[in-house]
C-alpha positions, 0 to 999 in steps of 0.5 A, a space after each residue: 176386564 174392560 171398563 169404560 171411564 166417562 169423564 165429566 165436569 163443569 165445562 166452565 172449569 175447563 180453561 182453569 184446569 187445562 193449563 200447564 199443571 193440569 196438563 202435566 198431571 194429565 200427561 203423567 196419568 196417561 203415561 202411567 197407564 200406557 206404561 202399565 199396558 192397561 189403556 185401550 183408548 182415551 179421547 177428549 170431546 168437543 164442548 157439549 154445545 157442539 153435540 147433537 142428540 138423536 131420538 126416534 119417536 113414532 118413527 120420527 127422527 128428532 134432533 136436539 142441538 147440544 146435550 139432551 140432558 141440561 146439566 152443569 156437568 157434561 161428558 168431556 172424554 172417555 177412556 177404556 181400560 183393561 184391568 183385573 177388576 173393579 178395584 183396579 178400575 177405581 184406582 185408575 179413575 181416582 188418579 185421573 186429574 178430572 176426578 179432583 173437580 168432576 167425576 169419573 163414571 166407571 161402567 163394565 164393557 160388555 163382551 160380545 
């Protein structure tokens, strides 16, 4: 089954964790998933202030700079994995270094 991992945390902490040790931990996690053949995609995102949120109300396109929901924690990246079940997805998510200071939301991916 495919799962989307939404990786989010307090953006103000990014510089604290994306240093030598944090980068090595992330690389080890990524290399493990690649070796196991369960990683379909993984992408990091630019900071939330670069976002544009689109809503359509009464046929009017409304744009908001940045994320629509104001919160300290923002989505910083995502991964798509293919594993046997939710327990396996939880194990993968718990291994992501960001789970130590942020959170990983796991969502099953719909199949067409």
